[in-house]
Phi, psi and omega in degrees: 000135182291155190276139172238171178261126177268322184205142174236128175234122184240136180215130176064022185244125180050241183284344183278124177264300174265175185293132175239123184243144178227106179273115184251326182053038177081001183272159173286157182218141174252120183246122178249137175200139177296160174301136179094355180275349176090027182293332178292348175304325181296313178296320178298318182297315180294320180297316181292323179303320184269323189249352183059025169197159176245116191306313184286354177250010183247107177205181184299323185285317181277322186130147186299326180260356175066016185299327183296339182264002189267325181284137176300134187292344187255002179274157179291154179301331182282344181274139177273154164270129187221148174233118178246115180240122174266125183254159185288334180278148181295144174064021182245009178275155184200145172250107182263126183241150174239101184259149174261110182233120180053042176079001180242147178272125185237132178268133178230140178244138178285334181269137173238019181285134178298324181297323181294312182290330174294318178297316180298316181299316179291324181295332182293344177271001183252152173276110182252331189229135174233126176249159184300326183286349181261357184301325186264001185306310183292316182298318186276354182288158172291169181300322179291317179293327176300317180298316180295315180301314180293317182298320181294326182291314187264002181081009182291335181299326178294322177295317180297322178299317179298315180296320179297323178296317179297315181296320179297318178296316180299313181293325179295318180292318177301317179295320178298316180294318183288319188260355184286347180068027185294323182294318177296321178296320179296316180296322180295319180290322177295324179293319177298317177299317180296319179290330184278314186234011169074016183205147171285131184246133181236340180229160181293327178296322176299318179296313182298319180298316181292322179292318177300324178292321181292319187271355182306317180295339184279346178050056180280342183078009181251133175251113183287119178237348178205177185296322180296328177296326178296317178298322179297317179299315181298316179298323183292321190255354186286155176241154182306322183287339184295327184300315179296321180295316180297317180300313181294316180296321178295320178297312180296320181294318179297318179295319179297314180299319180299311181296320179296313180298317181294322180297320179292341181263007183307309183297319181296317180294315181295320179295322180297315180291323180297320178299315179296315180300314182295319180293320177298316183297319179297314180290327180297322179293334181248032187296334180296323179290329177291324179296336180296342180304325182292343180263004186302311181297321179296317180296320179295320178295318178297320178298319180296316181297314182294335181282347183276149183292334184288342179268107185246351183291143176266061179204158179290129181292345183265308184256354178066013176296136182288124180193145181292154180302319181295317179295319178299316180296320178297317180295317179296316179300319179296315181294322178294323177295319179295321178295321179296319178296316179298322180297320178294319177298320181295324178296316178299317180297316180299320178297318180293320179298313180296322179295317179297316182297313181296318181300314184285321179300326177297321180290325177297319178301319180294318179295318180298328180298331176278316183295338180268356178288139183297332183289344179291341181281351177298136182302329181291344182256017181300317180291324176298317179299316179298320181296315180293320179294326177296316178294318179298322179298323178293319177297317181297324178298321178295316179300317180300322180290328178288344178270356180287131180280138181301322185274006182285342183083006182268136178271139181287157175295136179297139180308327182298332181275348183246331187305144174284151177222167181301329182294340178290352185239024180299333183291348178304323181298317179295320178299315180297324178294318179297318180295318180296322180296317180295316180296323178295319179294324179295327182296339178288339178239100188302319183295313180296322180298316180294318181301314181296318180297318180296315183294317179294321179295316180298313182296318180295319180295319177298317179294323178297318177299317180296317180297312180297319180296317180295317179297319180298316179296316180298317180293321177296316178298316180300312181295319181294314181293325178297318178297314179298314182297312181297318179294317180298313181297321179296312179296320180299314181297314179298316180296317180296315181297320179295315180294316180299322179298311179294318181296316180297320179299319179294316178299313181300320179299312181293320181295314181294329177299321181273349183224074184284150174056042176247168186272001177268115185230161170051053177289130182213152176267129187238130177287147177244127182252152174289131184295331184280307185248007177059022176279144177291122183242354179173180174222154179225171181246125178240159175200165179267125179229118183053040175085359181240146178276121186225167173195162358273175182298320187300335184287336189239335187261148174286171180299317181295322178292322177296321177295324176300318179295317179301319178293317179298321178297313180299312183295326177293325180291339178300328180294343180274000181293142176240341186253321191241153180238030179224154173221151179245123180244107188260097172056030184290338182295341180299336183266008182249145173281169187297331182291339182261347189291317180294318181295327176295316179300316179298320180299315181299313185284331182273317188264341186233032180293341181273357181255151169276123184242130174252105189248121181247140178207154172244003181278105187294319182293318180293324178299319180301321182286309188286335181296327178295314180296318182297318180298318179295333181269005178083015177289158170270149177237137178210158180246137177261127180226174180223140173221158181296326183284314187257346187073213178291133180208166180262141174236155176300135183299141177297150182297139171288163182298327179293316179297323180293320178298312181299318180295314183293324177294318179297328181263007181055038182263114186271349187296120179060008184294316181298318180295319178299318181296318179299316180296318180296321179298318179297317177300313183298315182295323177296320178294317180296314181298321179296313184291331181263002180053045179292133183268125174232168181300138179297136173222152177302160186309310184296318180289323179301321181293341182261013179305141184263161184302315183304318180298317181290323178294322178297318180295323179294322184300328182288345185251330191282152178292157190303320185296339182259354182294331180298317180297318181295317180295320179296319178296321179296320178293317181296331182297339177301322179299313181299318181294318180296321182281344181277346181234159181296125179207098186293339184269353183240128180219094184290146177264167183300327179296319177298318182291324178295321178295317176303313181295322179297320177300319180294319179297323177293322177297318176302320182299335178285320193252352183235129180283141181260008178285131184292332183261013180292131184287334176212108193288325181290136168296126191225148179295338181290345175255030183289131178265105185294330183289312185259002182054051181236137171256148187219170172274185184296327182261002177069012177285317182260127179187161179195170181296149185219135179269125177288000000 
């Protein structure tokens, strides 16, 4: 069972000075508090409990984790700031403290249970809290940031990480095959075999046959059938002086192979550096746009500020330059798009730089293997050493250039000054002469000549086997990983599209619920792929407007509509929760216009009745409306207040007008009772009229809000079935008492009996239009549950219903 909050106790944290407790027992709660009373402390406390930071309090000035802003400024240094949350699941409660010890803030947890920390870790991947300032985060993000934001919510980022690891492995193996120089190494070993035993060798039997042919004149009595037999032959025929000759010849041969292989790679090496040089030069010319990257966060913050309704000035909030809000937003959007393009170019450049660096470093390693050989110190090899060091210096120059920072303002060395040329390998001729001289001398001693040929053939064949085996493994790995990657990418794409379709449908459902009968339809989140490699690079939001598919949202929707989308997105993400069954909504109604507030309340009570909701607001009029609905749904109500002594604290919620009427009738208290009953009747009739779509004469908005009970009762009478008209007429008559008592009238003084009768009439009226079932999804009898076949209107559970005249 998913986790709910049973109790929150806050002490010394943010606005709370002394302990403030909220007993929820898993129930939803509506919290009202004026601005400045510290009601957001509750949301801050829950956020810190789960994430050990409060996002809106974490920045460079306060500190990355925002701890310095969390302790109440008036508590003693010895007192801790603490959040104690009791959770519905076993072993998951914890008292988190922020203590000041030796001038440093230290976090302490009362729980040391592994299950608790596992739960917290999983909870951090869920959307638990929504504040009004965060409603537009997703809408205003770039396409790439939208993907990241979305991925973090649904856990898709973990899937992407796995795919990236697979792709990285695949590219690494491809790079190893391409840059490893294996083909040149194979050709060099085959050439050595050809020079040693006069034939290209591909199998061990071919090698054994040729060696047996070579040693036949020596009459060793050994028939070579395997590699160990070759070693036996060498031991049998070798001479002490041969070892030095073999070592020297092997050294010269290795040096020759290196120079030959490197010479064949001249074009490849030069082209690699030229590609890097050209890409660097292109970006260097546009370096100013790359520098804009450092302003990305600032631009995003500016965009967010300008998108809010409270910013009305036609000037830049940073430099105060006069410019319309719309023009500023267009300029910021343009700069963010340019930064996104530059970021992609920079990624391509970084890949090319790393590839060049890796390619050249491999060649440096090969050169070093010769320069570190003891035989290179021989005076006769001085020119060879100089030649290798010259080539290495060119390689090192390339590495140095790959380490140059783009923003350093430094121009790279022109390829012409670094490129390798054939003249860098002139020493090859001298090497070949030395090898030929040794081989010519060996021919004077047949046994030594055969021994050297056998040893070189054996070593070359072994190296050839190793090269072929490594290449075979690399190719198998490449092919296998490619199959895995393609299958993974296909499944990932299918899974993402399926999820996006369902997720978009949920968002669209919530959005349309709050925006009925509008021209914005079929809002959906769409993945964007790179045209070249079909990689997912972002997501965007599309919708149907006047029959056409368009985007982005900001171009067509008002601020309030955009906030509706942000809320719908958040609420849809709630469905992805696996650990928790609660959400915190911190004053989000402040960002909605009045036409959307009622629909938002209906959405919460109808679509999210199975969740524990902690709803905070400072809007007094909206609170009056939603508190009635919340009370009917079994929510708790509380008021957040502030005093100098206690700081932020909870108070018992003020009585609703209905509760006040019931209390005063029970106590026979006539003071203001008639006026309260009249006001409650007007509220009730407006709700009934709204749900039944009762038609009354058009009046302007302000006048419409002042409609009186008799007019609404008359409109109801024309629709209601005959058996209930008596109750409506009786209520209309009783309302005279309320009107008389609401205005000064010295000749009329109603008694408690009259008021009780008036109240009884209202309760009977309620009984017609409001369902008393506790589990009813929508208690008011409403036209939206109209049965066209039987002409019956009903409540949400269909228990309450009756005939209705269209």
